Backbone as CSV, one residue per row, in Angstrom:
resi,resn,N_x,N_y,N_z,CA_x,CA_y,CA_z,C_x,C_y,C_z
1,UNK,90.119,0.465,100.145,90.285,1.861,100.525,89.210,2.681,99.829
2,UNK,88.475,3.448,100.605,87.446,4.327,100.064,87.938,5.765,100.181
3,UNK,87.967,6.467,99.070,88.474,7.833,99.072,87.378,8.826,99.401
4,UNK,87.704,9.740,100.274,86.828,10.854,100.599,87.122,11.961,99.596
5,UNK,86.174,12.253,98.724,86.399,13.228,97.661,86.618,14.648,98.170
6,UNK,86.340,14.896,99.424,86.591,16.227,99.986,87.871,16.252,100.809
7,UNK,88.645,15.185,100.749,89.853,15.105,101.572,90.905,16.114,101.133
8,UNK,91.721,16.579,102.089,92.809,17.503,101.742,93.789,16.889,100.740
9,UNK,93.994,15.584,100.803,94.921,14.934,99.872,94.445,15.095,98.435
10,UNK,93.176,14.865,98.217,92.653,15.004,96.859,92.585,16.456,96.415
11,UNK,92.184,17.342,97.299,92.092,18.757,96.934,93.473,19.313,96.603
12,UNK,94.442,19.016,97.426,95.799,19.518,97.214,96.400,18.964,95.924
13,UNK,96.320,17.658,95.753,96.871,17.037,94.544,96.132,17.516,93.297
14,UNK,94.836,17.712,93.409,94.057,18.197,92.268,94.464,19.611,91.877
15,UNK,94.650,20.475,92.857,95.056,21.850,92.588,96.434,21.896,91.926
16,UNK,97.374,21.114,92.446,98.718,21.095,91.872,98.690,20.490,90.464
17,UNK,97.897,19.445,90.274,97.769,18.851,88.939,97.238,19.879,87.951
18,UNK,96.234,20.618,88.348,95.684,21.663,87.483,96.748,22.719,87.164
19,UNK,97.496,23.146,88.170,98.555,24.136,87.946,99.618,23.599,86.987
20,UNK,99.979,22.320,87.139,100.975,21.715,86.255,100.462,21.645,84.821
21,UNK,99.207,21.289,84.651,98.636,21.195,83.308,98.494,22.570,82.652
22,UNK,98.123,23.564,83.438,98.035,24.926,82.904,99.430,25.407,82.501
23,UNK,100.417,25.106,83.319,101.799,25.464,82.995,102.224,24.799,81.693
24,UNK,101.934,23.512,81.576,102.313,22.803,80.351,101.593,23.394,79.130
25,UNK,100.323,23.695,79.280,99.568,24.287,78.169,100.170,25.634,77.773
26,UNK,100.618,26.398,78.754,101.291,27.664,78.464,102.572,27.455,77.672
27,UNK,103.306,26.384,77.985,104.528,26.076,77.246,104.210,25.659,75.811
28,UNK,103.123,24.950,75.623,102.698,24.580,74.270,102.390,25.853,73.470
29,UNK,101.693,26.784,74.097,101.369,28.039,73.417,102.640,28.839,73.128
30,UNK,103.618,28.780,74.023,104.881,29.483,73.794,105.597,28.928,72.565
31,UNK,105.498,27.622,72.351,106.098,27.028,71.151,105.398,27.565,69.904
32,UNK,104.088,27.666,69.942,103.350,28.230,68.807,103.781,29.658,68.511
33,UNK,103.924,30.463,69.565,104.386,31.847,69.379,105.809,31.868,68.824
34,UNK,106.668,30.962,69.312,108.054,30.910,68.822,108.085,30.489,67.349
35,UNK,107.188,29.601,66.959,107.111,29.205,65.545,106.821,30.436,64.678
36,UNK,105.873,31.250,65.109,105.535,32.461,64.357,106.697,33.451,64.362
37,UNK,107.259,33.658,65.528,108.349,34.638,65.664,109.559,34.280,64.809
38,UNK,109.918,32.996,64.804,111.133,32.571,64.104,110.861,31.974,62.718
39,UNK,109.595,31.908,62.319,109.248,31.400,60.999,109.513,29.907,60.823
40,UNK,109.276,29.139,61.876,109.484,27.686,61.818,108.124,27.030,61.625
41,UNK,107.893,26.511,60.421,106.592,25.927,60.093,106.534,24.461,60.500
42,UNK,105.376,24.023,61.022,105.209,22.607,61.342,105.377,21.768,60.079
43,UNK,105.914,20.608,60.142,106.288,19.837,61.329,107.739,20.016,61.755
44,UNK,108.424,21.028,61.260,109.834,21.235,61.605,110.019,21.379,63.115
45,UNK,111.071,20.791,63.618,111.413,20.900,65.036,112.802,21.492,65.231
46,UNK,113.360,21.993,64.157,114.652,22.678,64.244,114.522,24.054,63.624
47,UNK,115.382,24.925,64.067,115.371,26.293,63.574,116.368,27.111,64.353
48,UNK,116.152,28.394,64.457,117.051,29.243,65.234,117.110,28.801,66.703
49,UNK,118.230,29.112,67.353,118.408,28.708,68.758,117.245,29.137,69.646
50,UNK,116.754,30.344,69.451,115.642,30.823,70.269,114.430,29.922,70.178
51,UNK,114.108,29.470,68.975,112.989,28.542,68.803,113.278,27.214,69.482
52,UNK,114.455,26.677,69.249,114.785,25.352,69.791,114.815,25.344,71.317
53,UNK,115.216,26.437,71.939,115.214,26.498,73.408,113.788,26.466,73.949
54,UNK,112.877,27.195,73.308,111.473,27.193,73.737,110.871,25.800,73.536
55,UNK,111.165,25.187,72.407,110.660,23.832,72.131,111.205,22.831,73.140
56,UNK,112.494,22.908,73.460,113.094,21.970,74.418,112.504,22.151,75.810
57,UNK,112.212,23.383,76.199,111.593,23.606,77.512,110.232,22.916,77.578
58,UNK,109.464,23.027,76.512,108.159,22.360,76.463,108.319,20.842,76.444
59,UNK,109.216,20.344,75.628,109.419,18.892,75.521,109.959,18.306,76.821
60,UNK,110.902,18.993,77.455,111.461,18.478,78.694,110.406,18.445,79.794
61,UNK,109.545,19.442,79.829,108.466,19.435,80.820,107.520,18.271,80.556
62,UNK,107.215,18.014,79.300,106.393,16.854,78.954,107.060,15.564,79.409
63,UNK,108.371,15.470,79.240,109.113,14.277,79.659,109.096,14.099,81.175
64,UNK,108.983,15.195,81.919,108.987,15.124,83.386,107.607,14.823,83.980
65,UNK,106.545,15.145,83.260,105.190,14.947,83.805,104.874,13.499,84.196
66,UNK,105.314,12.470,83.430,104.994,11.093,83.843,105.678,10.650,85.135
67,UNK,106.700,11.327,85.561,107.311,11.046,86.866,106.625,11.894,87.934
68,UNK,106.469,13.165,87.641,105.938,14.104,88.619,104.506,13.789,89.049
69,UNK,103.596,13.609,88.108,102.183,13.470,88.477,101.880,12.223,89.326
70,UNK,102.355,11.037,88.950,102.090,9.889,89.836,102.757,10.047,91.208
71,UNK,103.970,10.602,91.223,104.649,10.804,92.508,103.863,11.774,93.382
72,UNK,103.341,12.839,92.785,102.516,13.800,93.521,101.307,13.117,94.141
73,UNK,100.586,12.352,93.334,99.369,11.708,93.819,99.658,10.640,94.873
74,UNK,100.676,9.850,94.648,101.011,8.818,95.641,101.473,9.453,96.948
75,UNK,102.278,10.497,96.872,102.726,11.196,98.082,101.544,11.850,98.796
76,UNK,100.599,12.369,98.034,99.419,13.001,98.627,98.526,11.982,99.325
77,UNK,98.399,10.818,98.734,97.507,9.796,99.286,98.133,8.967,100.398
78,UNK,99.433,8.712,100.312,100.064,7.797,101.262,101.028,8.459,102.235
79,UNK,101.376,9.724,102.005,102.287,10.410,102.924,101.558,11.625,103.497
80,UNK,102.074,12.798,103.264,101.490,14.015,103.826,100.980,14.902,102.693
81,UNK,99.662,15.089,102.578,99.123,15.871,101.467,99.581,17.326,101.463
82,UNK,99.834,17.899,102.630,100.294,19.291,102.668,101.719,19.404,102.135
83,UNK,102.587,18.523,102.598,103.972,18.539,102.120,104.003,18.231,100.626
84,UNK,103.211,17.265,100.199,103.162,16.919,98.775,102.649,18.098,97.955
85,UNK,101.626,18.775,98.443,101.074,19.923,97.724,102.068,21.070,97.613
86,UNK,102.742,21.376,98.715,103.744,22.445,98.686,104.889,22.065,97.755
87,UNK,105.337,20.829,97.849,106.424,20.359,96.981,105.989,20.391,95.519
88,UNK,104.748,20.028,95.269,104.221,20.075,93.908,104.180,21.490,93.353
89,UNK,103.801,22.449,94.190,103.784,23.841,93.722,105.200,24.363,93.497
90,UNK,106.145,23.882,94.296,107.551,24.235,94.045,107.962,23.708,92.673
91,UNK,107.559,22.476,92.356,107.866,21.894,91.041,107.293,22.767,89.927
92,UNK,106.040,23.178,90.071,105.400,24.013,89.047,106.163,25.327,88.885
93,UNK,106.453,25.987,89.993,107.194,27.238,89.917,108.578,27.049,89.312
94,UNK,109.227,25.949,89.657,110.557,25.668,89.117,110.498,25.398,87.620
95,UNK,109.453,24.732,87.161,109.326,24.477,85.717,109.085,25.787,84.963
96,UNK,108.363,26.702,85.565,108.170,28.011,84.939,109.509,28.738,84.872
97,UNK,110.250,28.729,85.986,111.571,29.368,86.003,112.502,28.720,84.987
98,UNK,112.422,27.408,84.872,113.225,26.667,83.897,112.911,27.146,82.474
99,UNK,111.634,27.223,82.147,111.226,27.614,80.791,111.598,29.060,80.490
100,UNK,111.383,29.950,81.440,111.729,31.359,81.238,113.238,31.501,81.066
101,UNK,113.999,30.848,81.932,115.449,30.915,81.829,115.967,30.329,80.536
102,UNK,115.426,29.181,80.170,115.871,28.507,78.945,115.566,29.356,77.712
103,UNK,114.428,30.020,77.712,114.075,30.878,76.569,115.083,32.021,76.413
104,UNK,115.658,32.460,77.526,116.640,33.556,77.486,118.012,33.057,77.040
105,UNK,118.474,31.955,77.618,119.795,31.388,77.299,119.889,29.994,77.901
106,UNK,120.529,29.095,77.218,120.623,27.702,77.682,121.154,27.595,79.098
107,UNK,122.165,28.387,79.420,122.777,28.281,80.746,121.873,28.775,81.869
108,UNK,120.805,29.480,81.548,119.882,29.979,82.573,118.820,28.952,82.955
109,UNK,118.850,27.791,82.345,117.835,26.773,82.646,118.161,25.966,83.899
110,UNK,119.412,25.930,84.312,119.876,25.030,85.370,119.158,25.198,86.712
111,UNK,118.981,26.412,87.253,118.321,26.494,88.564,116.904,25.916,88.565
112,UNK,116.107,26.257,87.564,114.747,25.726,87.498,114.725,24.226,87.306
113,UNK,115.636,23.728,86.465,115.705,22.277,86.258,116.092,21.574,87.550
114,UNK,117.132,22.081,88.211,117.602,21.442,89.442,116.545,21.415,90.525
115,UNK,115.851,22.537,90.715,114.825,22.600,91.747,113.642,21.690,91.422
116,UNK,113.244,21.637,90.163,112.128,20.749,89.808,112.533,19.282,89.955
117,UNK,113.800,18.964,89.635,114.286,17.593,89.818,114.279,17.218,91.304
118,UNK,114.729,18.126,92.161,114.712,17.858,93.601,113.285,17.672,94.119
119,UNK,112.362,18.492,93.630,110.966,18.374,94.059,110.384,17.022,93.645
120,UNK,110.652,16.599,92.417,110.169,15.287,91.964,110.776,14.164,92.793
121,UNK,112.052,14.288,93.097,112.732,13.266,93.888,112.133,13.195,95.290
122,UNK,111.883,14.345,95.890,111.260,14.363,97.216,109.879,13.712,97.176
123,UNK,109.098,14.007,96.152,107.775,13.384,96.027,107.891,11.870,95.878
124,UNK,108.873,11.408,95.101,109.072,9.962,94.957,109.424,9.317,96.289
125,UNK,110.295,9.953,97.056,110.686,9.412,98.365,109.479,9.402,99.301
126,UNK,108.743,10.502,99.353,107.539,10.549,100.190,106.554,9.451,99.803
127,UNK,106.344,9.287,98.511,105.410,8.266,98.032,105.881,6.868,98.427
128,UNK,107.146,6.578,98.218,107.677,5.241,98.534,107.584,4.953,100.025
129,UNK,108.016,5.891,100.864,107.975,5.683,102.312,106.528,5.527,102.775
130,UNK,105.651,6.410,102.312,104.250,6.325,102.713,103.589,5.041,102.261
131,UNK,103.868,4.619,101.058,103.267,3.393,100.546,103.772,2.169,101.299
132,UNK,105.070,2.117,101.558,105.619,0.986,102.307,105.060,0.945,103.730
133,UNK,104.859,2.105,104.340,104.266,2.141,105.678,102.814,1.653,105.621
134,UNK,102.096,2.017,104.580,100.695,1.574,104.451,100.625,0.058,104.249
135,UNK,101.553,-0.472,103.485,101.566,-1.922,103.237,101.884,-2.681,104.517
136,UNK,102.797,-2.137,105.310,103.201,-2.802,106.551,102.129,-2.716,107.618
137,UNK,101.226,-1.748,107.525,100.214,-1.540,108.564,99.153,-2.603,108.572
């Protein structure tokens, strides 16, 4: 298989990957700000609830990236790059909503978490179906 570097699949997946990485970097910076705000010095990972919620939002997003990114790329390459790209942007937006909600109160994290989980699951299904169809072809 020879990849066309100008293909919509690569452009879409690349844009979503960049958005996901920028989002994650923003969460890392939010942890730094929370450390200053709450007086939690490294390497401590515990402190006031406000700090721990910001840290957990960043850590949980890090835990989700190894599922999300390969699923995004496989769905983009083997299924529909437009659907994968839109689903990927939904994931990014949901992770932002998750982090913002979680920073406010633990119970506000659920909608963003649920939507990002559904988006990742859809990408996995798209990737699996597309890959199996490619193998059978």
